[in-house]
C-alpha positions as CSV (number, residue, x, y, z in Angstrom):
1,M,-0.2,0.0,-0.1
2,E,1.7,3.3,-0.9
3,Q,2.1,5.9,2.0
4,Q,-0.5,8.9,1.9
5,L,1.3,12.2,1.5
6,R,2.0,14.3,4.2
7,V,3.1,17.7,3.9
8,R,3.7,20.3,6.6
9,F,3.9,24.1,6.9
10,A,6.3,25.2,10.3
11,P,6.0,28.4,10.3
12,S,8.3,30.4,13.3
13,P,5.9,32.8,15.3
14,T,8.2,36.1,15.3
15,G,5.7,38.8,14.0
16,P,3.0,39.0,11.5
17,F,2.7,36.5,9.1
18,H,4.5,37.0,5.9
19,I,2.9,36.9,2.2
20,G,5.8,34.7,1.4
21,G,4.6,32.5,4.2
22,A,1.5,32.4,2.7
23,R,2.6,31.1,-0.5
24,S,4.7,28.0,0.8
25,A,1.5,27.3,3.4
26,L,-1.1,27.2,-0.1
27,F,1.7,25.4,-2.2
28,N,1.8,22.6,1.1
29,W,-2.1,23.0,1.2
30,L,-2.7,22.3,-2.6
31,L,-0.7,19.5,-3.1
32,A,-2.0,17.7,0.0
33,R,-5.6,18.3,-1.4
34,K,-4.6,17.3,-5.0
35,E,-3.0,14.3,-3.5
36,G,-5.5,13.3,-1.2
37,G,-2.9,13.7,1.5
38,K,-2.4,15.5,4.7
39,L,-1.3,19.4,5.9
40,I,0.0,19.0,9.3
41,L,0.8,22.6,11.1
42,R,3.6,22.9,13.1
43,I,4.9,25.8,15.2
44,E,8.8,26.1,15.2
45,D,9.1,28.3,18.1
46,T,12.4,27.7,19.4
47,D,13.8,31.3,19.5
48,L,12.7,31.9,22.7
49,E,13.4,36.0,22.7
50,R,11.6,36.4,19.8
51,S,8.7,34.0,19.5
52,T,5.3,34.8,20.9
53,R,1.9,32.9,21.3
54,E,0.4,36.6,19.7
55,S,2.4,35.6,16.6
56,E,1.5,32.1,16.4
57,E,-2.4,33.8,16.7
58,N,-1.7,35.6,14.0
59,I,-0.4,32.6,11.8
60,K,-3.1,30.4,12.3
61,A,-6.1,33.5,12.0
62,S,-4.5,34.5,8.4
63,L,-4.5,30.8,7.3
64,R,-8.1,30.1,7.7
65,W,-8.9,33.5,6.5
66,L,-6.9,32.2,3.2
67,G,-9.3,29.2,3.4
68,I,-6.1,27.2,4.0
69,E,-7.7,24.7,6.4
70,W,-4.6,22.1,8.4
71,D,-5.9,18.5,9.1
72,E,-3.4,17.8,12.0
73,G,-1.6,19.9,14.3
74,I,-1.7,23.1,16.4
75,D,-5.2,23.1,17.6
76,A,-6.4,20.2,15.2
77,G,-4.0,17.3,17.4
78,G,-2.9,14.2,15.9
79,E,-1.1,11.2,17.1
80,Y,2.5,12.7,16.4
81,G,2.6,15.5,18.6
82,P,3.1,18.0,20.7
83,Y,3.1,20.4,17.5
84,R,5.1,23.3,19.0
85,Q,9.0,22.8,19.8
86,T,9.5,24.0,22.7
87,E,6.9,21.3,23.8
88,R,9.2,18.4,22.3
89,L,12.6,19.1,24.1
90,D,12.8,15.9,25.7
91,I,12.2,14.1,22.4
92,Y,15.2,16.1,20.9
93,R,17.2,15.4,24.2
94,E,16.4,11.9,23.7
95,Y,18.4,11.9,20.3
96,T,20.9,14.4,21.4
97,D,22.0,11.0,23.6
98,K,22.3,8.9,20.6
99,L,24.3,11.1,18.5
100,L,26.7,11.8,21.4
101,T,26.9,8.2,22.8
102,S,27.8,6.6,19.3
103,G,30.3,9.5,18.3
104,Q,28.5,11.2,15.8
105,A,28.1,14.5,17.9
106,Y,30.2,16.6,20.4
107,H,30.2,18.7,22.8
108,C,32.2,22.0,22.1
109,Y,33.6,24.6,24.5
110,C,34.3,27.1,22.1
111,T,33.5,31.0,23.0
112,E,31.7,33.3,20.5
113,A,35.0,35.3,20.5
114,E,37.5,32.0,19.5
115,L,34.7,31.7,16.9
116,E,34.7,35.0,15.2
117,A,38.2,35.0,15.4
118,E,38.7,31.8,13.2
119,R,35.8,33.2,10.8
120,Q,37.9,36.3,10.3
121,E,41.1,34.2,9.6
122,Q,39.7,32.3,7.4
123,M,38.3,35.2,5.3
124,D,41.5,36.9,5.6
125,K,42.7,34.1,3.9
126,G,40.1,33.7,1.4
127,E,38.6,30.9,2.6
128,N,34.8,30.1,3.1
129,P,34.0,30.2,6.7
130,H,33.4,26.9,8.4
131,Y,34.1,26.0,12.0
132,A,37.6,23.8,11.8
133,G,36.5,21.5,14.5
134,R,38.9,22.3,17.5
135,C,36.8,20.8,20.2
136,R,36.3,17.6,18.1
137,Q,39.3,15.5,20.0
138,L,39.0,16.8,23.2
139,S,41.0,15.4,26.0
140,Q,39.2,15.1,29.3
141,A,41.5,17.2,31.2
142,D,40.6,19.7,28.6
143,R,37.2,19.4,29.1
144,E,37.2,19.6,32.6
145,R,39.3,22.5,32.2
146,F,36.4,24.1,30.3
147,I,33.9,23.0,32.8
148,A,36.4,25.0,35.6
149,E,36.3,27.7,33.7
150,G,32.3,28.0,33.8
151,R,32.1,27.6,30.2
152,K,29.0,25.9,28.8
153,P,29.0,24.0,25.5
154,T,27.1,23.6,22.8
155,V,26.5,20.3,21.0
156,R,28.1,20.1,17.4
157,F,27.6,17.5,14.4
158,R,30.6,16.0,13.3
159,V,30.1,16.0,9.3
160,P,31.8,12.9,7.3
161,E,34.1,14.3,5.3
162,N,34.7,13.5,1.6
163,R,31.4,13.0,0.6
164,Q,28.8,14.3,-2.2
165,I,25.4,15.1,-0.7
166,I,23.2,14.8,-3.7
167,F,19.3,15.0,-3.7
168,K,16.6,15.3,-6.3
169,D,14.8,18.6,-5.6
170,M,11.1,18.7,-7.0
171,V,11.5,21.7,-8.3
172,R,15.3,22.3,-8.9
173,D,15.9,18.5,-10.2
174,T,19.4,17.0,-9.0
175,V,21.5,19.1,-6.4
176,S,24.9,18.3,-5.1
177,F,26.6,19.8,-2.0
178,D,30.4,18.6,-1.1
179,S,30.5,17.9,2.6
180,N,34.2,19.2,3.0
181,G,32.3,22.4,2.5
182,V,29.9,22.3,5.4
183,G,31.9,22.1,8.8
184,D,30.9,20.3,11.9
185,F,27.8,22.2,13.0
186,V,25.8,23.4,16.5
187,I,23.0,21.2,16.4
188,V,21.9,22.3,20.1
189,K,22.9,25.5,21.7
190,S,24.4,26.3,25.4
191,D,21.3,26.7,26.6
192,G,19.5,23.2,25.5
193,I,17.5,24.2,22.6
194,P,18.2,22.4,19.4
195,V,18.6,24.7,16.5
196,Y,15.9,24.8,13.7
197,N,18.6,22.4,11.4
198,Y,18.3,19.8,14.0
199,A,14.7,20.1,15.2
200,V,13.2,20.5,11.9
201,V,14.8,16.9,10.7
202,L,13.2,14.8,13.8
203,D,10.2,16.8,13.9
204,D,9.7,15.9,9.9
205,A,10.8,12.6,10.3
206,L,8.8,11.4,13.6
207,M,5.3,13.0,12.2
208,K,6.2,11.2,8.8
209,I,6.3,13.9,6.8
210,T,7.0,12.5,3.1
211,H,7.2,15.3,0.8
212,V,8.8,18.8,2.5
213,I,8.0,22.1,0.2
214,R,9.3,25.1,1.2
215,A,10.9,28.7,0.2
216,E,14.5,28.5,-1.5
217,E,16.3,30.4,1.0
218,H,16.6,26.7,2.9
219,L,17.9,25.0,-0.2
220,S,21.8,26.0,1.8
221,N,20.2,24.4,4.7
222,T,19.3,20.7,3.3
223,P,22.7,18.9,2.9
224,R,23.3,19.4,6.9
225,Q,19.8,17.9,7.0
226,I,20.5,14.7,4.9
227,L,23.6,14.2,6.8
228,L,21.2,14.1,10.2
229,Y,18.8,12.2,8.4
230,Q,21.7,9.6,7.3
231,A,23.3,9.5,10.9
232,L,20.0,8.9,12.8
233,G,19.0,5.9,10.2
234,L,15.8,8.1,9.1
235,E,14.3,7.9,5.9
236,L,14.4,11.1,3.5
237,P,11.2,13.3,2.6
238,K,11.3,14.0,-1.0
239,F,12.0,17.7,-1.3
240,G,10.5,21.0,-3.1
241,H,12.8,24.4,-2.9
242,I,10.3,27.3,-4.6
243,S,11.5,30.5,-5.6
244,L,12.1,33.6,-3.7
245,I,9.5,36.0,-3.6
246,L,10.9,39.4,-5.3
247,G,10.0,43.5,-5.5
248,K,9.0,44.9,-9.1
249,D,12.4,46.0,-8.7
250,R,13.9,42.6,-8.6
251,T,15.2,42.7,-4.9
252,K,13.6,40.6,-1.9
253,M,10.3,41.9,-0.9
254,S,10.8,43.6,1.8
255,K,8.4,46.8,3.2
256,R,9.3,48.7,1.3
257,H,8.1,47.3,-1.8
258,G,4.6,47.9,0.2
259,A,2.4,45.6,2.4
260,T,3.8,42.1,3.3
261,S,1.8,40.5,6.0
262,V,-1.4,38.7,5.4
263,E,-3.2,40.9,8.0
264,Q,-2.3,44.0,6.5
265,Y,-3.6,43.0,2.9
266,K,-6.5,42.0,4.9
267,N,-7.2,45.2,6.4
268,L,-7.3,47.1,2.9
269,G,-9.7,44.9,2.0
270,Y,-8.5,41.9,-0.3
271,L,-10.6,39.4,-0.5
272,P,-9.0,35.8,0.8
273,E,-10.2,34.3,-2.8
274,G,-8.0,37.1,-4.7
275,I,-4.8,36.7,-2.4
276,V,-5.1,33.0,-2.9
277,N,-5.6,33.1,-6.6
278,F,-2.2,35.7,-6.8
279,L,-0.1,33.6,-4.5
280,A,-0.7,30.1,-6.3
281,L,0.6,32.1,-9.3
282,L,3.8,33.6,-8.2
283,G,6.0,30.8,-9.3
284,W,3.7,28.5,-10.7
285,A,2.3,28.1,-14.2
286,P,-1.2,27.0,-15.1
287,P,-1.3,25.3,-18.2
288,G,-3.1,27.7,-20.0
289,E,-3.4,31.3,-20.3
290,E,-6.2,32.0,-17.3
291,E,-5.4,33.4,-14.3
292,I,-8.8,33.4,-12.4
293,F,-8.8,30.0,-10.4
294,S,-11.4,29.2,-7.9
295,P,-9.7,27.4,-5.0
296,T,-10.9,24.3,-6.4
297,E,-9.5,24.8,-9.7
298,L,-6.2,25.5,-8.2
299,I,-6.5,22.1,-6.4
300,E,-7.1,20.4,-9.8
301,Q,-4.9,22.0,-11.7
302,F,-1.8,22.4,-9.5
303,S,1.3,20.0,-9.9
304,M,5.1,20.8,-8.7
305,D,6.5,20.0,-12.2
306,R,5.1,23.4,-13.3
307,V,6.5,25.2,-10.3
308,A,9.3,27.3,-11.3
309,K,13.2,27.6,-10.6
310,N,13.2,31.5,-11.6
311,P,12.4,34.3,-8.8
312,A,8.7,35.2,-9.0
313,V,7.9,38.7,-9.4
314,F,4.9,40.3,-6.6
315,D,3.5,42.4,-9.5
316,I,1.0,44.4,-7.4
317,D,-0.6,45.6,-10.7
318,K,-1.7,42.3,-11.2
319,L,-3.0,41.3,-7.5
320,N,-4.9,44.4,-7.7
321,H,-6.2,43.5,-11.2
322,I,-7.3,39.9,-10.3
323,N,-8.8,41.1,-6.6
324,A,-11.2,43.8,-8.7
325,H,-12.6,41.0,-10.6
326,Y,-13.6,39.2,-6.6
327,I,-14.6,42.2,-5.5
328,K,-17.0,42.9,-8.3
329,Q,-18.4,39.4,-7.8
330,A,-19.1,40.0,-3.9
331,S,-22.0,41.2,-1.8
332,P,-22.3,44.8,-1.6
333,E,-22.7,44.2,2.0
334,L,-19.4,42.3,2.4
335,I,-17.6,45.6,0.8
336,T,-19.5,47.9,2.7
337,E,-18.2,46.0,5.6
338,L,-14.8,45.9,4.7
339,A,-14.5,49.5,3.6
340,L,-16.4,50.8,6.8
341,P,-13.6,51.2,9.0
342,H,-11.5,53.3,5.9
343,L,-14.5,55.4,5.2
344,K,-14.9,56.2,9.2
345,E,-11.2,57.1,9.1
346,A,-11.6,59.3,6.3
347,G,-14.8,61.0,8.0
348,Y,-17.3,60.1,5.7
349,V,-19.5,58.2,8.3
350,G,-19.1,58.1,11.7
351,E,-19.0,55.4,14.5
352,E,-22.8,54.5,14.4
353,L,-24.7,54.3,11.4
354,S,-28.7,54.0,11.4
355,A,-30.3,51.5,9.6
356,E,-31.2,54.0,6.8
357,E,-28.2,54.9,6.8
358,K,-26.5,51.9,6.1
359,A,-28.8,51.0,3.7
360,W,-28.2,53.7,1.4
361,L,-24.4,53.3,2.0
362,V,-24.5,49.8,0.7
363,K,-26.1,50.9,-2.6
364,V,-23.6,53.4,-2.6
365,V,-21.0,50.9,-2.6
366,A,-23.0,48.5,-5.2
367,E,-22.3,51.6,-7.5
368,L,-18.1,52.0,-6.9
369,Q,-17.5,47.8,-6.7
370,G,-16.4,48.4,-10.4
371,Y,-13.7,51.0,-9.8
372,I,-12.4,49.6,-6.9
373,S,-9.3,46.5,-6.9
374,Y,-9.5,46.3,-2.7
375,A,-12.0,47.9,0.1
376,A,-10.0,51.1,1.4
377,Q,-9.8,52.4,-2.9
378,I,-13.8,53.4,-1.6
379,T,-12.0,56.1,-0.3
380,E,-10.8,57.8,-3.7
381,H,-14.2,57.4,-5.7
382,I,-16.8,58.2,-2.7
383,D,-16.5,61.8,-2.6
384,V,-18.9,62.1,-5.4
385,F,-21.9,60.7,-3.4
386,F,-21.1,63.3,0.1
387,N,-19.0,66.4,-1.4
388,D,-21.8,68.7,-2.2
389,T,-18.8,71.4,-3.3
390,I,-18.9,70.6,-6.8
391,D,-16.1,72.3,-9.2
392,F,-14.7,71.4,-12.8
393,E,-12.1,68.6,-12.8
394,N,-10.7,69.7,-15.6
395,E,-10.7,72.4,-18.2
396,E,-12.7,70.2,-20.7
397,A,-15.5,69.5,-18.7
398,H,-15.8,73.1,-18.2
399,E,-15.5,73.7,-21.6
400,I,-18.5,71.1,-22.2
401,M,-20.5,73.6,-20.1
402,K,-20.0,76.4,-22.3
403,D,-22.5,75.1,-25.1
404,A,-24.9,76.9,-26.6
405,A,-27.8,74.1,-25.9
406,I,-26.8,73.9,-21.8
407,P,-29.1,76.3,-20.5
408,E,-31.9,74.7,-22.3
409,V,-30.5,71.4,-21.2
410,M,-30.0,72.3,-17.7
411,A,-33.6,74.2,-17.3
412,A,-35.2,71.4,-18.5
413,F,-33.5,68.6,-16.7
414,K,-34.1,70.5,-13.3
415,N,-38.2,71.5,-13.8
416,K,-38.5,67.7,-14.7
417,L,-36.6,66.4,-11.5
418,A,-38.0,69.1,-9.6
419,A,-41.4,67.4,-10.5
420,L,-41.2,63.9,-9.1
421,E,-42.4,62.7,-6.3
422,T,-39.9,59.5,-5.8
423,V,-36.4,60.0,-7.4
424,E,-35.5,56.3,-8.9
425,P,-33.3,55.3,-11.7
426,A,-36.4,54.2,-14.4
427,A,-37.5,57.9,-13.7
428,V,-34.6,59.9,-14.1
429,Q,-33.9,57.4,-17.2
430,A,-37.1,59.1,-18.7
431,I,-36.2,62.4,-18.2
432,L,-32.8,62.1,-19.9
433,K,-34.3,60.5,-22.5
434,G,-37.2,62.8,-22.8
435,I,-34.8,65.6,-23.2
436,V,-33.0,64.2,-25.7
437,K,-36.0,63.6,-27.8
438,E,-37.6,67.6,-27.4
439,L,-34.6,69.2,-28.0
440,K,-33.4,66.9,-31.0
441,L,-29.9,66.8,-29.4
442,G,-27.3,63.6,-29.5
443,G,-27.4,61.7,-26.1
444,K,-23.9,62.9,-25.6
445,K,-25.0,66.8,-25.6
446,V,-27.6,66.1,-22.6
447,Y,-26.2,62.9,-20.4
448,M,-22.6,64.6,-20.2
449,P,-23.5,68.1,-19.3
450,V,-26.4,66.6,-16.9
451,R,-23.0,64.3,-15.2
452,I,-20.4,67.6,-15.1
453,A,-23.5,69.5,-14.0
454,V,-24.2,67.3,-10.7
455,T,-20.1,65.8,-10.4
456,G,-17.7,68.1,-11.5
457,K,-16.6,64.7,-13.8
458,M,-16.7,63.4,-17.1
459,H,-17.0,60.0,-15.7
460,G,-18.1,57.7,-12.7
461,P,-20.6,55.8,-11.5
462,E,-23.8,55.3,-13.8
463,L,-25.9,58.4,-14.1
464,I,-29.4,56.9,-13.6
465,N,-28.5,55.7,-10.4
466,L,-26.0,57.8,-9.1
467,I,-29.0,61.2,-9.0
468,P,-31.2,58.7,-7.0
469,L,-28.5,58.1,-4.6
470,I,-27.3,62.0,-4.3
471,G,-31.1,63.0,-3.8
472,K,-33.1,65.5,-5.9
473,D,-32.5,68.3,-3.6
474,R,-29.1,67.5,-3.4
475,T,-28.8,67.3,-7.0
476,L,-30.9,70.7,-7.6
477,A,-28.9,72.3,-5.2
478,R,-25.3,71.3,-7.1
479,I,-26.4,72.1,-10.3
480,D,-27.5,75.4,-9.6
481,S,-23.9,76.0,-8.0
482,L,-22.2,74.8,-11.0
483,I,-23.8,76.8,-13.5
484,A,-23.1,79.5,-11.8
485,K,-19.1,78.8,-11.8
486,I,-19.3,78.8,-16.3
């Protein structure tokens, strides 16, 4: 019976959940769902100074918001727990004792100052910095002397010499490293906490992980991890190292490129469907030219053999294009909820809205959904519904209102609008069509001047929907105000 595919996402809870981490989680989730496997969520919190439960909660909340549900691990449980590294220290200790007993690891008493001096000397000679092995063959007398000095040892893995470390990567094909360039490396710090390269091997092996899909920056860690797998007699998983995410300037994505955390995009009013769709295309190429995919379609089409080696460029314009598609499809009620914090901050609405005010705002948002890529952008378009101080947006708009037919068009529109008891889109449409017919003018000679008179702009939301939302009295007052400026 073939072994069930098991992948894991193992973030460090040291800050807001990065968009790059979300891409790694997504690729693992897609592969697990495609192959009927399981996704395990493990928290790598051995960086005691920087790890926080607040960050862990942020990671979990962000994953759930994106729709990336895990099958086993933190909060979900499972037979291979605990799933938080700081709760697995006894397990690591057991394997460390085995490595020390077998001579595959040893205690190192070198101080930071001694190690730094060694590194500097190697660099001065043009050599790659590596640990030269001064504690490899310590005598008992040396050990006792160091202990008497109060030195707390680390544990180093004894790297075998003259060995080629070769593995087949799911993305990069065959990769090889020379063990002589690795140097004996620390697996347990002097405070007894295992380092990443050690803990991750034990966790992946003991949790039966079959495929390790992670960022390219971990590629250089892989030879150390393979050596540990071999030393402990553990079965190697398949590795797949996905490309870095770069900004549009081709440098590593950072805060200077804009928002970098999932929470920031959520707060800006992006939709999870848009983020997931965009992240899937960062380093993975679908078979055709299509760019819009539901999660179900992504699962159906995803495969590791279409994941690219080359860096993926985080193109905010492409994200906005994709997210705009989902914004248009979403309910106005949802987009209103996402837009509310931004409308409040901009001073358009107060903290509390009446049912009537909320219903009106939902209709306004519905008119603007086609103009925005994410909910926070609503503030760039909504002023026309709130601000009755109208002026010409440009000289072209001003010139249009100087046409000889304008006085007659405006008088007819104002008289017919004032006569309406209820201002509805159909009634506004009838008025405009009637003026075109009565005055024997082209539609543009009527619709455009009315729009400019009401908004000061030549383009914007559907005119027949805009006027009922502004209201009869405000519309008439705006027309009078702008005509006075011609």
